[in-house]
C-alpha positions in Angstrom: -91.7 22.3 -107.8 -88.9 22.7 -111.2 -85.9 24.7 -109.8 -85.2 28.1 -111.8 -81.9 27.6 -111.6 -79.4 25.1 -112.0 -76.3 25.7 -110.3 -73.3 22.6 -110.6 -71.2 21.8 -107.7 -68.2 19.1 -107.8 -69.6 18.7 -103.8 -71.8 20.1 -102.1 -71.0 21.9 -98.7 -71.9 19.6 -95.6 -72.3 20.7 -92.3 -70.0 18.8 -89.0 -72.7 16.7 -89.0 -72.9 15.7 -92.4 -76.1 17.8 -93.6 -76.3 20.1 -96.2 -75.2 23.7 -95.6 -77.8 25.7 -96.5 -76.0 28.9 -95.8 -72.7 27.7 -97.7 -74.4 26.9 -100.9 -72.9 29.4 -103.8 -76.0 32.1 -104.9 -77.4 31.8 -108.9 -75.9 33.4 -111.0 -78.6 34.9 -113.5 -76.5 36.5 -116.2 -77.1 34.9 -119.7 -74.3 33.1 -121.0 -73.8 34.4 -124.6 -75.1 32.0 -127.2 -73.2 30.0 -130.0 -76.2 31.5 -132.7 -77.4 35.0 -133.1 -80.8 35.3 -132.2 -83.7 36.0 -134.5 -86.1 38.3 -133.8 -89.9 36.9 -133.6 -91.3 38.0 -137.3 -95.0 38.4 -136.9 -97.8 38.5 -134.1 -97.8 35.0 -132.9 -94.4 34.9 -132.7 -93.7 38.1 -131.2 -96.7 37.0 -128.5 -95.2 33.4 -128.1 -91.5 34.6 -127.5 -93.3 37.1 -124.9 -94.6 34.7 -123.0 -91.8 32.5 -122.7 -89.3 35.6 -122.1 -92.0 36.2 -119.2 -92.1 32.5 -117.5 -88.1 32.2 -118.4 -87.2 35.3 -116.8 -85.3 37.0 -119.5 -85.2 40.1 -120.7 -85.6 40.4 -124.5 -82.5 40.8 -127.3 -81.9 43.7 -129.3 -80.0 42.1 -132.0 -80.8 40.0 -135.3 -79.3 39.2 -137.7 
């Protein structure tokens, strides 16, 4: 099992018995951060197919910007 989203916390919320309080965990943020580099659209059929596969695997929406 591989997590699809990571949430970094300073400490885990605990119950009074010392177990992880799963209900107190924050909901993951699915908003994509702004990247340092500008998106470059795939060129050619192979790059487009690979980009679409990775977008589906990672659960990403395609970006509309290009340089």
